[in-house]
KEKE-3310 file (N, C-alpha, C; in steps of 0.2 Angstrom, whole numbers, plus 5000, padded with zeros to 4 digits):
npx = (4868:4881:4894:4895:4908:4916:4910:4912:4926:4928:4922:4933:4942:4947:4934:4938:4947:4940:4931:4940:4946:4935:4932:4943:4942:4931:4934:4945:4938:4929:4938:4943:4932:4929:4941:4939:4927:4932:4941:4933:4926:4937:4939:4927:4928:4939:4935:4928:4937:4948:4958:4975:4988:5002:5018:5023:5035:5045:5043:5046:5059:5064:5062:5070:5082:5082:5082:5093:5103)
npy = (5395:5393:5387:5371:5365:5373:5372:5358:5358:5366:5358:5349:5354:5356:5358:5368:5376:5380:5391:5402:5403:5407:5418:5426:5427:5434:5445:5450:5452:5462:5473:5475:5480:5491:5499:5500:5508:5519:5523:5526:5537:5546:5548:5554:5566:5571:5575:5587:5596:5610:5611:5610:5621:5622:5617:5604:5597:5606:5617:5611:5608:5622:5625:5617:5621:5634:5631:5622:5627)
npz = (5028:5032:5022:5015:5015:5023:5035:5037:5038:5050:5059:5062:5070:5086:5100:5109:5102:5092:5096:5098:5085:5077:5084:5082:5067:5065:5072:5063:5051:5056:5059:5046:5039:5047:5044:5029:5030:5036:5026:5016:5021:5023:5009:5005:5013:5008:4996:4998:5001:4998:4983:4985:4980:4981:4979:4989:4991:4987:4995:5007:5005:5005:5018:5025:5021:5027:5040:5043:5036)
capx = (4872:4888:4895:4897:4916:4918:4907:4916:4933:4927:4921:4939:4945:4944:4930:4941:4950:4934:4928:4946:4946:4929:4933:4949:4941:4926:4938:4949:4933:4926:4943:4944:4926:4930:4946:4936:4923:4937:4944:4927:4924:4942:4938:4921:4930:4945:4932:4926:4943:4950:4964:4982:4992:5009:5022:5024:5042:5049:5042:5050:5067:5066:5061:5075:5087:5082:5083:5099:5107)
capy = (5400:5390:5382:5364:5363:5377:5368:5352:5360:5369:5352:5345:5358:5354:5363:5374:5380:5384:5398:5406:5403:5411:5425:5430:5428:5440:5451:5453:5455:5468:5478:5477:5484:5498:5502:5502:5513:5525:5526:5530:5543:5550:5550:5559:5572:5574:5578:5593:5601:5614:5609:5613:5622:5623:5611:5602:5595:5612:5620:5607:5609:5628:5625:5613:5626:5639:5628:5618:5630)
capz = (5030:5031:5016:5018:5016:5029:5041:5038:5040:5056:5063:5062:5075:5093:5102:5113:5097:5087:5098:5097:5078:5075:5087:5077:5061:5066:5074:5058:5047:5058:5058:5039:5038:5050:5040:5023:5031:5037:5020:5012:5024:5021:5002:5005:5016:5003:4990:5000:5003:4991:4981:4987:4974:4983:4978:4995:4991:4986:5002:5013:5004:5007:5025:5028:5020:5032:5047:5042:5031)
cpx = (4879:4889:4897:4904:4919:4916:4910:4923:4933:4926:4927:4943:4942:4940:4933:4945:4945:4932:4934:4946:4941:4930:4938:4947:4935:4929:4942:4943:4930:4931:4944:4938:4927:4935:4943:4931:4926:4939:4938:4926:4930:4941:4932:4924:4935:4941:4929:4931:4945:4957:4970:4986:4999:5012:5025:5032:5047:5048:5046:5057:5068:5066:5068:5082:5088:5084:5090:5105:5113)
cpy = (5398:5386:5376:5362:5367:5374:5362:5353:5362:5363:5348:5348:5357:5360:5369:5379:5383:5390:5403:5408:5408:5418:5429:5431:5434:5446:5455:5456:5461:5474:5479:5481:5491:5501:5505:5508:5520:5528:5529:5536:5548:5552:5555:5565:5575:5578:5585:5598:5604:5611:5613:5614:5624:5616:5609:5601:5601:5616:5617:5608:5616:5629:5622:5618:5631:5637:5625:5622:5634)
cpz = (5030:5025:5018:5019:5021:5035:5042:5041:5048:5061:5065:5067:5081:5096:5105:5108:5093:5089:5096:5089:5075:5078:5083:5070:5061:5067:5067:5053:5049:5058:5051:5037:5041:5045:5032:5024:5032:5031:5016:5015:5023:5014:5001:5007:5011:4998:4991:5001:4996:4989:4983:4981:4975:4982:4985:4996:4991:4992:5007:5011:5006:5015:5028:5026:5025:5039:5048:5038:5033)
residu = (MET:TRP:GLU:ASP:SER:VAL:TRP:GLU:GLN:LEU:GLN:GLN:ILE:PRO:LYS:GLY:GLU:ARG:SER:ARG:LEU:VAL:ASN:GLU:ALA:VAL:GLY:ARG:THR:LEU:GLU:LEU:ARG:ARG:ARG:GLU:GLN:ALA:MET:GLN:GLU:MET:ASP:ARG:LEU:ARG:GLY:LYS:LEU:PRO:ARG:ILE:LYS:VAL:ASP:VAL:VAL:GLU:GLU:LEU:ARG:LYS:ASP:ARG:ALA:ARG:THR:HIS:GLY)
# end
């Protein structure tokens, strides 16, 4: 399961710090997986949405001209 070099490096860390290190590493990995899954879900949902044919930048400029003009 562990690569030898990883295990050897982990053994060099004091026991109290090992748990914290492993906890942080697992936490980061789980967060990355959660984000990847969220991005995949967003891509899936985006594929189901109709294409917007409005020039968003142009509409924002018109709106600003109306409100600040």
